C-alpha positions as CSV (number, residue, x, y, z in Angstrom):
1,X,-0.1,0.2,-0.1
2,X,1.6,3.4,-0.9
3,X,2.3,5.8,1.5
4,X,0.5,9.1,1.2
5,X,2.2,12.4,1.6
6,X,-0.3,13.1,4.7
7,X,1.3,10.1,6.4
8,X,4.8,11.7,6.5
9,X,5.8,15.1,8.2
10,X,7.1,17.4,6.0
11,X,11.0,18.5,6.3
12,X,10.0,21.9,6.8
13,X,7.2,24.3,7.1
14,X,7.3,25.6,3.6
15,X,6.3,22.9,2.0
16,X,4.5,22.8,-1.2
17,X,3.0,19.2,-2.5
18,X,2.3,18.3,-5.8
19,X,0.1,14.8,-6.2
20,X,-1.2,13.3,-9.1
21,X,-5.1,13.8,-9.0
22,X,-7.6,11.3,-10.7
23,X,-10.5,14.2,-10.7
24,X,-8.2,16.3,-13.0
25,X,-7.0,13.3,-14.9
26,X,-10.8,12.7,-15.6
27,X,-11.7,16.4,-16.2
28,X,-8.4,16.6,-18.7
29,X,-9.2,13.5,-20.5
30,X,-13.1,14.3,-21.1
31,X,-12.7,17.6,-22.1
32,X,-10.1,16.7,-24.7
33,X,-12.4,13.9,-25.9
34,X,-15.2,16.6,-26.2
35,X,-13.2,18.8,-28.2
36,X,-12.2,16.2,-30.5
37,X,-15.7,15.5,-31.0
38,X,-16.7,19.3,-31.4
39,X,-14.0,19.1,-34.1
40,X,-14.6,15.8,-36.1
41,X,-18.6,15.8,-36.2
42,X,-18.5,18.9,-38.4
43,X,-16.1,17.4,-40.8
44,X,-18.0,14.4,-40.7
45,X,-21.2,16.1,-42.0
46,X,-19.1,18.3,-44.6
47,X,-17.6,15.2,-46.1
48,X,-21.1,13.5,-46.4
49,X,-20.8,11.0,-43.9
50,X,-24.1,11.9,-43.0
51,X,-25.5,10.5,-39.8
52,X,-28.0,8.2,-38.3
53,X,-30.9,11.0,-38.2
54,X,-29.8,11.9,-34.4
55,X,-30.5,15.6,-33.3
56,X,-27.2,17.6,-32.7
57,X,-28.0,16.9,-28.8
58,X,-28.6,13.7,-28.8
59,X,-25.2,13.2,-30.5
60,X,-23.8,15.4,-28.0
61,X,-24.9,13.4,-25.3
62,X,-23.9,10.3,-26.9
63,X,-20.4,11.6,-27.0
64,X,-20.5,12.8,-23.5
65,X,-21.3,9.5,-22.5
66,X,-18.6,7.6,-24.2
67,X,-16.2,10.4,-23.0
68,X,-17.0,9.8,-19.6
69,X,-16.7,6.0,-19.9
70,X,-13.2,6.4,-21.6
71,X,-11.9,9.0,-19.2
72,X,-13.2,6.9,-15.8
73,X,-11.9,3.5,-17.6
74,X,-8.4,5.5,-17.9
75,X,-8.1,7.4,-14.7
76,X,-9.0,4.1,-12.6
77,X,-7.0,2.0,-14.8
78,X,-3.8,0.4,-13.4
79,X,-1.6,2.9,-14.9
80,X,-4.0,6.0,-14.0
81,X,-4.3,5.0,-10.4
82,X,-0.6,5.0,-9.3
83,X,0.2,7.8,-7.1
84,X,3.0,9.8,-7.6
85,X,4.1,13.2,-5.0
86,X,6.6,15.5,-4.7
87,X,6.9,17.9,-2.2
88,X,9.3,20.8,-2.2
89,X,10.7,22.6,0.9
90,X,13.6,24.2,2.3
91,X,14.1,20.9,4.0
92,X,14.9,19.1,0.3
93,X,12.8,17.4,-2.1
94,X,10.6,14.2,-1.3
95,X,9.5,12.0,-4.1
96,X,7.3,8.6,-4.3
97,X,6.6,7.9,-8.0
98,X,3.7,5.6,-9.3
99,X,2.8,3.9,-6.0
100,X,6.8,3.9,-4.7
101,X,8.2,4.5,-1.1
102,X,8.9,8.0,-0.9
103,X,12.7,9.1,-0.4
104,X,14.1,12.6,0.4
105,X,17.0,14.5,-1.2
106,X,18.6,17.5,0.7
107,X,19.3,20.3,-1.7
108,X,22.9,19.9,-1.5
109,X,23.0,16.2,-2.7
110,X,21.2,16.7,-5.6
111,X,23.4,16.9,-8.9
112,X,20.6,18.1,-11.2
113,X,17.0,18.2,-11.4
114,X,14.9,18.2,-14.8
115,X,11.1,18.7,-15.7
116,X,11.0,18.2,-19.2
117,X,8.2,17.1,-21.6
118,X,8.2,14.0,-23.5
119,X,5.4,13.6,-25.9
120,X,2.3,13.9,-24.0
121,X,4.3,13.2,-20.5
122,X,5.5,15.4,-18.2
123,X,8.8,13.8,-16.6
124,X,10.4,14.7,-13.7
125,X,14.4,13.3,-13.5
126,X,16.3,13.8,-10.2
127,X,19.6,13.1,-10.1
128,X,21.6,12.7,-6.9
129,X,25.0,13.5,-6.1
130,X,25.4,9.9,-5.1
131,X,22.8,7.3,-4.6
132,X,24.1,6.5,-0.9
133,X,22.8,10.0,0.2
134,X,19.1,9.3,-0.8
135,X,17.0,8.7,2.4
136,X,14.2,6.5,2.9
137,X,11.2,8.5,4.5
138,X,9.9,5.3,6.0
139,X,10.7,1.8,6.1
140,X,10.9,0.2,2.7
141,X,8.5,-1.8,1.4
142,X,8.2,-1.6,-2.4
143,X,11.4,0.6,-3.2
144,X,12.5,3.9,-4.4
145,X,11.0,5.7,-7.3
146,X,12.4,4.0,-11.0
147,X,15.9,4.8,-11.6
148,X,16.8,5.9,-15.4
149,X,19.8,6.4,-17.1
150,X,20.3,10.3,-17.9
151,X,23.2,12.1,-19.4
152,X,23.7,13.3,-15.5
153,X,24.1,9.6,-14.6
154,X,21.3,7.5,-12.7
155,X,18.2,9.5,-11.9
156,X,15.0,8.9,-10.2
157,X,12.0,9.6,-12.6
158,X,8.4,10.4,-12.2
159,X,5.4,11.0,-14.5
160,X,4.2,14.5,-13.5
161,X,1.4,14.4,-15.8
162,X,-1.4,14.0,-13.4
163,X,0.2,16.0,-10.9
164,X,-1.8,19.0,-9.2
165,X,-0.8,21.8,-9.4
166,X,1.1,21.7,-12.8
167,X,4.5,21.0,-13.8
168,X,5.3,24.5,-14.8
169,X,4.5,25.6,-11.1
170,X,6.6,22.6,-9.9
171,X,9.6,24.3,-11.9
172,X,9.1,27.6,-10.3
173,X,9.1,25.8,-6.6
174,X,12.3,23.8,-7.7
175,X,14.0,27.5,-9.1
176,X,13.9,28.7,-5.4
177,X,16.3,26.2,-4.3
178,X,18.0,25.0,-7.0
179,X,21.0,27.3,-8.5
180,X,20.0,28.6,-12.3
181,X,22.1,26.5,-14.9
182,X,24.7,28.7,-16.4
């Protein structure tokens, strides 16, 4: 069972929490699917595909039901339901990615942090100076976040696509504690 951020005491009083939000994921997917319907339906009518004789509001209602079911299925699927959270404070950076055990890194122990976009996903890469400086927040049950080989070395990775507040806000919070790349 994953450890929720509320179960872990923040390392400092100024902590800002970023965590995955199933409601936000559902709403984003629902809106995206409804917008795609709104764009495709007039094109289909122009190309002469015709229709089944439904009124526009009946077709829109059908699209809303399909979009709701698809967004709900994704949100509560195995991948969509994996919790991720990041907490940024003067005490360091805490990370629990896709149901991993949370870890804590002091700012002095971080070599590099990147928040970047890869396709439709926003990714966080945290490269510690040395893997031995990583502090598990509690007894490990599942293990730390996934590691990936990056240009900077072994980095902890997290998919930020579903976190709230946004990855852009996370970048701003990280900039308060990390030196600017120059």
